[in-house]
C-alpha positions in Angstrom: -19.7 -15.0 6.4 -16.0 -14.0 7.0 -14.3 -12.2 4.1 -11.7 -14.5 2.4 -8.4 -13.1 1.2 -6.4 -15.1 -1.3 -2.8 -14.0 -1.7 0.8 -14.3 -0.5 2.2 -12.8 2.7 5.2 -11.1 1.0 3.2 -9.8 -1.9 3.1 -6.0 -1.7 -0.4 -5.9 -3.1 -1.6 -8.5 -0.5 0.0 -6.4 2.2 -1.8 -3.3 1.0 -5.1 -5.0 1.5 -4.2 -6.5 4.9 -3.2 -3.2 6.4 -6.6 -1.7 5.4 -8.4 -4.7 6.8 -6.7 -4.1 10.1 -7.4 -0.3 10.0 -11.0 -1.1 9.4 -11.1 -3.9 12.0 -12.6 -6.3 9.5 -12.0 -10.0 10.3 -10.7 -12.1 7.4 -9.7 -15.6 6.5 -6.4 -15.8 4.7 -5.8 -18.4 2.0 -2.2 -18.8 0.9 -1.6 -18.9 -2.8 1.7 -20.8 -3.4 3.2 -18.7 -6.2 6.3 -20.8 -6.3 4.2 -23.7 -7.3 2.3 -21.6 -9.9 -1.0 -21.7 -8.1 -1.8 -18.2 -9.3 -1.6 -19.4 -12.9 -3.8 -22.4 -12.5 -7.0 -22.7 -14.5 -9.1 -22.6 -11.3 -7.4 -19.5 -10.0 -7.7 -17.7 -13.3 -11.5 -17.9 -13.1 -11.2 -15.6 -10.0 -8.3 -13.4 -11.0 -7.9 -13.6 -14.9 -4.5 -11.8 -14.8 -3.0 -14.5 -12.6 -1.9 -12.1 -9.9 -2.6 -11.7 -6.1 -4.6 -10.9 -4.2 -8.3 -11.3 -4.7 -11.1 -11.4 -2.1 -14.3 -13.5 -1.8 -16.8 -11.6 0.3 -19.7 -14.0 0.6 -19.5 -14.9 -3.1 -18.5 -11.4 -4.3 -15.2 -11.7 -6.1 -12.9 -8.7 -6.4 -9.3 -8.3 -7.5 -6.8 -5.4 -7.7 -5.6 -4.3 -4.3 -6.7 -0.6 -4.5 -10.1 -1.6 -5.7 -10.3 -4.0 -2.8 -9.2 -1.4 -0.3 -11.8 1.1 -1.6 -14.5 -1.6 -1.4 -13.6 -2.4 2.3 -13.7 1.3 3.2 -17.0 2.0 1.5 -18.6 -1.1 2.9 -17.5 -0.3 6.5 -17.4 3.5 6.6 -18.2 3.8 10.3 -15.9 1.0 11.4 -12.3 1.5 12.4 -10.4 4.3 10.9 -12.1 6.5 8.4 -9.9 6.4 5.3 -11.9 8.2 2.6 -13.2 11.7 3.3 -16.8 12.5 2.4 -16.7 16.3 2.0 -16.4 16.9 -1.8 -13.3 19.1 -1.6 -11.6 16.8 0.9 -12.4 13.8 -1.3 -10.9 15.6 -4.3 -7.7 16.1 -2.3 -7.8 12.4 -1.4 -8.2 11.5 -5.1 -5.3 13.8 -5.9 -3.1 12.0 -3.3 -4.2 8.6 -4.5 -3.2 9.5 -8.1 0.1 10.8 -6.8 0.9 7.5 -5.2 -0.1 5.6 -8.3 1.8 7.7 -10.8 4.7 9.4 -8.9 5.6 6.6 -6.4 4.3 3.2 -7.2 6.0 2.8 -10.6 9.5 3.5 -9.2 9.0 1.8 -5.9 7.8 -1.4 -7.7 11.0 -1.5 -9.9 13.3 -0.9 -6.9 11.5 -3.7 -4.9 11.6 -6.1 -7.8 15.3 -5.6 -8.4 16.6 -5.5 -4.8 14.2 -7.7 -2.9 12.3 -10.1 -5.2 15.0 -11.0 -7.7 17.5 -12.0 -5.0 14.8 -14.0 -3.4 14.2 -15.8 -6.6 17.9 -16.3 -7.3 17.9 -13.8 -10.2 20.5 -11.2 -11.0 19.9 -7.5 -10.1 19.8 -5.0 -12.9 21.7 -2.2 -11.2 21.0 0.3 -14.0 17.2 -0.1 -13.4 17.8 0.4 -9.6 19.9 3.5 -10.2 17.5 5.1 -12.6 14.4 4.3 -10.5 16.1 5.7 -7.4 16.9 8.9 -9.3 13.4 9.3 -10.5 11.9 8.5 -7.2 14.3 10.9 -5.4 13.0 13.7 -7.6 9.4 12.8 -6.8 10.1 12.6 -3.0 11.6 16.1 -3.2 8.1 17.2 -4.1 6.6 15.0 -1.4 8.8 16.8 1.1 7.4 20.2 0.1 3.8 18.9 0.3 4.4 17.3 3.7 6.1 20.4 5.1 2.6 22.0 5.1 0.4 19.1 6.3 0.7 15.9 8.3 -0.6 13.5 5.6 -0.8 13.6 1.8 -4.5 14.4 1.8 -7.5 13.4 3.7 -10.5 15.3 5.1 -9.7 18.9 5.7 -11.5 20.1 8.8 -11.3 23.2 10.9 -11.1 22.8 14.7 -10.7 26.0 16.6 -9.6 27.6 13.3 -6.9 25.1 12.7 -6.9 23.0 9.5 -6.3 19.3 10.1 -5.5 16.6 7.5 -6.3 13.0 8.4 -4.7 9.8 7.1 -6.3 8.2 4.1 -6.0 5.2 1.9 -3.5 7.2 -0.2 -1.0 7.3 2.7 -1.4 3.6 3.5 -1.0 2.6 -0.2 2.7 3.6 0.0 3.6 1.3 2.9 4.6 -2.0 1.1 7.1 -0.5 -1.3 8.3 2.2 1.1 9.2 -0.6 3.5 11.4 -2.3 0.9 13.1 0.8 -0.5 15.8 1.0 2.3 17.2 -2.3 0.9 18.4 -0.2 -2.1 19.0 3.1 -0.4 18.8 3.9 3.3 18.7 7.6 2.7 16.0 8.2 0.1 13.3 8.5 2.7 15.2 9.4 5.8 17.2 12.1 4.0 14.0 14.2 3.5 12.8 15.4 7.0 9.1 15.8 6.2 8.9 12.5 4.2 10.8 10.8 7.1 8.4 12.1 9.7 5.4 11.1 7.6 6.8 7.6 6.9 7.6 7.1 10.6 4.0 8.0 11.4 2.3 5.7 9.0 4.8 2.8 9.4 4.5 2.8 13.1 0.7 2.2 13.1 -0.4 -1.0 14.7 -2.1 -2.1 11.5 1.2 -2.1 9.6 3.0 -3.8 12.5 0.4 -6.6 12.2 1.1 -6.9 8.5 4.8 -7.4 9.2 4.0 -10.0 11.8 1.5 -11.6 9.4 4.3 -11.9 6.7 6.7 -13.5 9.1 4.2 -16.0 10.6 2.6 -17.1 7.3 5.6 -17.0 5.0 
């Protein structure tokens, strides 16, 4: 039975799941939740996602919500299909967990606020709180300075560390992909916050040019 994804095409959390589904080459059936009509707050929907948010999946009767939990589930269910996104070596896995925590606590909070104020509020006809934008940009800029130092030493934020001909390689992981939805919206508020940091800019160009993310953007345009 094909996995069913319930969400909205411009939801950053839905996009996070879709990019991983494409990386893992997992076919899925998309079900649009009309948030403008409040479908995500309906009694029926709340039996699947009690917080009234998107997305959630139905995998042959197995219901799961929270985008990162869904992504982790997809990777662990299909470890040998598509791109490997969670390293198995215990030290490499610890580095992956470190990078995933970095995304959650050093990037997501500020990226979410910036996206809300500069993308979603105008879309909903609401006024932008410029003070929130400015403070979030300042906080995220400081975090990205650290990112730039980390990425000056490795291609991706973490991943499996492997020696090939005595060279240490770091591969892409879920932690890198988790950044994409908000990173894609940040230029609306500031065109230089990513591009102004050479190592962050190189990393972002790499992950955002992947065919999986391009399919997400096409998906958003075609189903919006």
